[in-house]
C-alpha positions as a Markdown table, in Angstrom:
| # | Residue | x | y | z |
|---|---|---|---|---|
| 1 | Met | 56.9 | 43.2 | -4.2 |
| 2 | Leu | 56.3 | 40.0 | -6.1 |
| 3 | Gln | 53.1 | 38.8 | -7.4 |
| 4 | Phe | 51.6 | 35.8 | -5.1 |
| 5 | Ser | 51.5 | 33.6 | -8.2 |
| 6 | Lys | 55.1 | 34.1 | -8.9 |
| 7 | Ile | 55.9 | 33.1 | -5.5 |
| 8 | Leu | 53.9 | 30.2 | -5.5 |
| 9 | Glu | 55.3 | 29.1 | -8.8 |
| 10 | Ser | 58.8 | 29.4 | -7.4 |
| 11 | Arg | 58.0 | 27.6 | -4.3 |
| 12 | Asp | 56.4 | 24.7 | -6.2 |
| 13 | Glu | 59.5 | 24.5 | -8.4 |
| 14 | Trp | 62.0 | 24.4 | -5.5 |
| 15 | Lys | 59.6 | 21.8 | -3.9 |
| 16 | Thr | 60.0 | 19.7 | -6.9 |
| 17 | Lys | 63.5 | 19.9 | -7.2 |
| 18 | Ala | 63.6 | 19.0 | -3.4 |
| 19 | Val | 61.8 | 15.8 | -3.5 |
| 20 | Gln | 63.7 | 14.6 | -6.8 |
| 21 | Arg | 67.0 | 15.1 | -4.9 |
| 22 | Ala | 65.7 | 13.5 | -1.8 |
| 23 | Asn | 64.5 | 10.3 | -3.9 |
| 24 | Lys | 68.0 | 10.5 | -5.7 |
| 25 | Ile | 69.7 | 10.5 | -2.4 |
| 26 | Arg | 67.4 | 7.7 | -0.9 |
| 27 | Glu | 68.0 | 5.4 | -4.0 |
| 28 | Tyr | 71.8 | 5.9 | -3.6 |
| 29 | Arg | 71.7 | 4.9 | 0.2 |
| 30 | Lys | 69.7 | 2.0 | -0.7 |
| 31 | Ala | 72.1 | 0.7 | -3.5 |
| 32 | Ile | 75.1 | 1.3 | -1.1 |
| 33 | Lys | 73.5 | -0.6 | 1.6 |
| 34 | Gln | 72.7 | -3.7 | -0.9 |
| 35 | Asn | 76.3 | -3.3 | -2.1 |
| 36 | His | 77.9 | -3.8 | 1.6 |
| 37 | Glu | 75.6 | -6.6 | 2.0 |
| 38 | Gln | 76.4 | -8.3 | -1.1 |
| 39 | Leu | 80.4 | -7.6 | -0.3 |
| 40 | Glu | 79.8 | -9.5 | 3.2 |
| 41 | Ile | 78.3 | -12.2 | 1.7 |
| 42 | Leu | 81.1 | -12.5 | -0.8 |
| 43 | Lys | 83.7 | -12.3 | 2.0 |
| 44 | Lys | 82.1 | -14.8 | 3.7 |
| 45 | Arg | 82.2 | -17.1 | 0.7 |
| 46 | Val | 85.8 | -16.4 | 0.1 |
| 47 | Leu | 86.6 | -17.4 | 3.5 |
| 48 | Glu | 84.7 | -20.6 | 3.3 |
| 49 | Leu | 86.4 | -21.6 | 0.0 |
| 50 | Glu | 89.9 | -20.5 | 1.5 |
| 51 | Gln | 89.0 | -22.9 | 4.3 |
| 52 | Ile | 88.0 | -25.7 | 2.1 |
| 53 | Ala | 91.3 | -25.3 | -0.1 |
| 54 | Asp | 93.2 | -25.6 | 3.2 |
| 55 | Asp | 91.8 | -28.5 | 4.5 |
| 56 | Ser | 92.1 | -30.5 | 1.3 |
| 57 | Lys | 95.8 | -29.3 | 1.2 |
| 58 | Lys | 96.3 | -30.7 | 4.7 |
| 59 | Asn | 94.8 | -34.1 | 3.7 |
| 60 | Lys | 97.0 | -34.2 | 0.6 |
| 61 | Ser | 100.0 | -33.6 | 3.0 |
| 62 | Gln | 98.7 | -36.1 | 5.5 |
| 63 | Gln | 98.3 | -39.0 | 2.9 |
């Protein structure tokens, strides 16, 4: 049977790795969310610019 100290050391190593992995996953998810939000903002901006361009084309053709 393993010594208690070795069991504790192994558990502490496992716990440290698990915490690091969880932090990495959390940061990844946060980055993905921020990227999606930024993408939505940019898509809205593109639509606005396309609408402005269409309006200016219509105004030129009417004149």
